[in-house]
C-alpha positions as CSV (number, residue, x, y, z in Angstrom):
1,M,23.9,86.9,-22.3
2,N,21.3,84.9,-24.8
3,R,21.1,81.2,-23.8
4,I,21.5,78.3,-26.6
5,L,20.1,74.7,-26.4
6,L,22.0,72.4,-28.6
7,I,20.3,69.2,-29.4
8,E,23.0,67.5,-30.7
9,D,24.9,63.8,-30.2
10,N,28.3,63.9,-31.9
11,A,30.6,64.7,-28.8
12,D,33.2,66.6,-31.2
13,I,30.4,68.8,-32.8
14,L,29.0,69.2,-29.7
15,Q,32.5,70.8,-28.2
16,A,33.3,73.1,-31.2
17,M,30.0,74.4,-31.0
18,Q,30.2,75.3,-27.2
19,L,33.5,76.5,-28.3
20,A,32.2,79.2,-30.7
21,L,29.4,79.9,-28.8
22,S,31.6,80.7,-25.6
23,K,34.1,83.2,-27.6
24,W,31.0,84.7,-28.6
25,Q,29.6,85.2,-25.2
26,Y,26.7,82.9,-25.5
27,Q,25.4,80.5,-22.8
28,S,25.4,77.0,-24.1
29,F,23.1,74.2,-22.8
30,V,23.3,70.4,-23.6
31,I,20.9,67.6,-23.4
32,Q,21.5,65.3,-20.3
33,D,18.4,62.7,-20.9
34,W,17.6,61.8,-24.0
35,Q,14.1,60.8,-23.4
36,Q,13.1,64.3,-21.5
37,V,14.1,66.6,-24.6
38,G,10.9,68.7,-24.3
39,I,10.9,68.7,-20.5
40,E,14.8,70.2,-20.6
41,C,13.8,72.6,-22.9
42,Q,11.3,73.9,-20.7
43,Q,13.5,74.0,-17.7
44,I,16.3,76.0,-19.9
45,N,13.9,78.4,-21.9
46,P,16.3,78.9,-24.7
47,D,16.9,81.6,-26.8
48,L,17.1,79.5,-29.7
49,I,17.7,76.1,-30.5
50,V,20.3,74.2,-32.4
51,M,18.4,70.9,-33.5
52,D,20.3,67.8,-35.4
53,I,18.2,65.5,-37.2
54,T,19.9,62.1,-36.5
55,L,19.5,61.7,-32.6
56,P,19.0,59.0,-29.9
57,M,15.4,57.8,-29.5
58,F,13.7,60.3,-31.4
59,D,14.6,62.1,-34.2
60,G,14.7,66.1,-34.6
61,F,11.9,66.1,-36.6
62,Y,9.6,64.5,-33.4
63,W,11.4,67.0,-31.2
64,T,10.7,69.7,-32.9
65,K,7.2,69.2,-33.6
66,Q,7.2,68.2,-29.1
67,I,8.6,72.1,-28.4
68,R,6.7,73.8,-31.0
69,T,3.5,72.9,-28.9
70,F,4.7,74.6,-25.8
71,S,7.4,77.3,-27.3
72,Q,7.8,79.5,-30.5
73,V,11.6,79.7,-30.1
74,P,13.7,80.0,-33.0
75,I,15.4,76.5,-34.3
76,I,18.4,76.2,-36.5
77,F,18.0,72.3,-37.9
78,V,21.6,70.9,-38.7
79,S,22.0,67.8,-40.9
80,A,24.8,65.8,-42.7
81,A,22.1,65.6,-45.7
82,Q,22.5,68.2,-48.3
83,M,19.7,70.5,-49.5
84,D,16.8,67.6,-50.0
85,P,13.7,66.9,-48.7
86,N,15.1,67.1,-45.4
87,A,15.6,70.2,-45.4
88,V,11.6,71.0,-46.6
89,R,10.4,69.1,-44.0
90,A,12.6,70.9,-41.4
91,I,11.1,73.7,-41.9
92,A,7.4,72.3,-42.1
93,S,8.0,70.7,-38.8
94,G,8.6,74.0,-37.1
95,A,12.4,75.2,-37.9
96,D,13.5,78.5,-38.9
97,D,17.1,77.9,-40.9
98,Y,19.1,75.0,-41.8
99,L,22.6,74.4,-41.8
100,V,24.5,71.5,-43.7
101,K,27.6,69.4,-42.4
102,P,30.6,70.2,-42.3
103,F,30.5,73.8,-41.9
104,S,32.4,76.1,-40.5
105,M,31.6,77.8,-37.2
106,D,31.9,81.1,-38.4
107,V,28.5,80.2,-40.5
108,F,27.3,78.8,-37.5
109,I,27.6,81.6,-35.4
110,S,26.4,83.7,-38.4
111,K,23.2,82.0,-38.6
112,I,22.8,82.1,-34.7
113,Q,23.5,86.2,-34.9
114,A,21.1,86.5,-37.6
115,I,18.1,84.6,-36.4
116,L,18.6,86.3,-32.8
117,R,18.9,89.7,-34.7
118,R,15.6,89.2,-36.5
119,T,13.7,88.1,-33.6
120,Q,14.9,90.1,-31.1
121,Q,14.6,93.7,-32.9
122,S,11.8,95.5,-34.2
123,L,11.4,98.9,-35.1
124,Q,7.9,99.0,-34.4
125,E,6.2,97.0,-31.6
126,E,2.7,96.5,-33.8
127,L,2.1,96.9,-37.3
128,T,-1.2,96.9,-38.7
129,F,-3.3,96.0,-41.8
130,Q,-6.9,96.9,-42.1
131,N,-8.3,95.2,-39.1
132,Y,-5.3,92.9,-38.4
133,H,-2.7,93.6,-35.9
134,L,0.5,92.5,-35.6
135,N,2.6,92.5,-32.4
136,M,6.3,91.9,-33.7
137,L,7.6,91.2,-30.1
138,T,5.5,88.5,-29.5
139,N,4.8,87.3,-33.4
140,E,0.9,87.3,-32.2
141,L,-1.8,88.2,-34.8
142,R,-4.7,90.0,-33.5
143,Y,-8.2,90.1,-35.1
144,Q,-11.1,91.3,-33.0
145,Q,-11.0,88.6,-30.4
146,T,-8.9,86.2,-31.9
147,I,-5.0,85.7,-31.6
148,I,-3.2,83.7,-33.4
149,K,0.4,82.7,-32.3
150,L,3.1,82.8,-34.8
151,S,6.8,81.2,-35.6
152,P,9.4,84.2,-35.4
153,T,10.0,83.5,-39.4
154,E,6.5,83.5,-40.3
155,G,6.0,86.5,-38.2
156,L,8.8,88.0,-39.9
157,I,7.3,87.2,-43.4
158,L,4.0,88.6,-42.5
159,K,6.0,91.6,-41.0
160,L,7.3,92.2,-44.6
161,F,3.4,91.5,-46.0
162,F,2.2,94.2,-43.4
163,L,4.9,96.6,-44.7
164,Q,4.2,96.6,-48.2
165,P,0.6,96.0,-48.6
166,N,-0.5,95.4,-52.4
167,Q,3.3,95.2,-53.7
168,T,4.5,91.9,-55.4
169,L,7.5,90.7,-53.2
170,S,9.7,88.0,-55.4
171,K,10.7,85.3,-54.0
172,E,14.1,85.6,-54.1
173,D,13.5,89.1,-52.1
174,L,11.9,87.3,-49.5
175,R,14.7,84.7,-49.4
176,Q,17.1,87.0,-48.9
177,K,15.1,89.3,-46.0
178,I,14.0,86.5,-43.9
179,W,17.0,84.2,-44.2
180,Q,20.0,87.0,-44.9
181,S,22.1,84.4,-46.4
182,G,20.4,82.2,-48.8
183,E,23.0,79.6,-49.9
184,F,21.2,76.7,-48.7
185,I,17.5,78.3,-49.0
186,D,15.3,77.3,-52.0
187,D,11.7,77.9,-53.2
188,A,10.8,75.0,-51.9
189,V,11.4,76.2,-48.3
190,L,10.0,79.5,-49.1
191,N,6.6,77.7,-50.3
192,V,6.7,75.3,-47.1
193,N,6.8,78.7,-44.9
194,I,4.2,80.4,-46.9
195,S,2.2,77.1,-46.8
196,R,2.1,77.0,-43.2
197,L,1.4,80.7,-42.6
198,R,-1.7,80.6,-44.6
199,Q,-2.9,77.6,-43.1
200,K,-2.5,79.5,-39.8
201,I,-4.4,82.8,-40.7
202,A,-7.2,81.3,-42.2
203,P,-9.3,81.2,-39.3
204,V,-9.4,84.9,-39.5
205,H,-9.8,85.1,-43.1
206,L,-6.7,87.0,-43.9
207,K,-5.1,83.8,-45.9
208,E,-7.7,85.0,-48.6
209,H,-5.6,88.7,-48.9
210,L,-2.4,87.0,-49.6
211,I,-2.1,86.4,-53.5
212,T,-0.3,83.6,-55.5
213,E,1.1,85.6,-58.4
214,R,2.6,82.4,-60.6
215,G,5.9,83.3,-61.5
216,R,6.7,86.6,-59.5
217,G,5.7,86.0,-55.7
218,Y,3.0,86.9,-53.4
219,R,1.1,90.3,-52.6
220,L,-1.1,91.2,-49.3
221,E,-3.9,92.5,-50.8
222,T,-6.5,94.9,-49.6
223,Q,-10.2,94.0,-50.7
C-alpha cells in the first residue's frame, strides 16, 4: 500500500483527499506539528507528497526545499493560484507536478497514479549513454566514480534522452511523456526542469551533450 503524505491545512480539502485515497487503497498521513514538517516527513517516509503552497508557519516552497535535502520523493503542489509564476517556482523548488484548486478528486487520484507509475516502474534498471549510467530504480546518474542523485522527474527526462540519443525531442512530446496530462503544464515548467537537470549533470560534463534546438526542442548528442 503506497503511503501518501498530505501537507495541507484546509480541513475540508484534507478530508476529501483522505476519503478519495482510502477508496483507492492508498494510506494517507497528515502533519501534526507545522514546525516539524521535515522531521515528520522523514519519520513517515512516504511514497508521494501532496504539498499546499499556503501553510502555517512556512510555505510549501520552504518545506519542499527542506525535504529535497534528504529525499527525492515525488511531490505534487496544489494551489488556488492559476498557472502563473507559482507553478514555475514550485517546479523549480523541487516539485514534480502541479494541481490548481478547485480540482476534482478524479483528477487528484489520476495525478497520483501517473506519478507513482512513472517513478516505480521501469523496463530497464539501468540505461547507458557513452560512459554515463542511469539507474532507473534509484534515479542515480553514475560517471566513473561520481554519482549524481536526480529527482524522479529529472530521472525520467534523462531516461527519455538516453533512449533516443541524437534525436530531437519536441517540447510537446516531452511534456506529454513526463506529465501525461499536460493541462496545467506549459513550456516554462519544462524549461525549469531542463535547466535544473543541466545544473546537476554539469559536474560530469554531460551538460555539454544536451543541446537546445531553438523552436524545436532538445537533443542528447554524442560527441
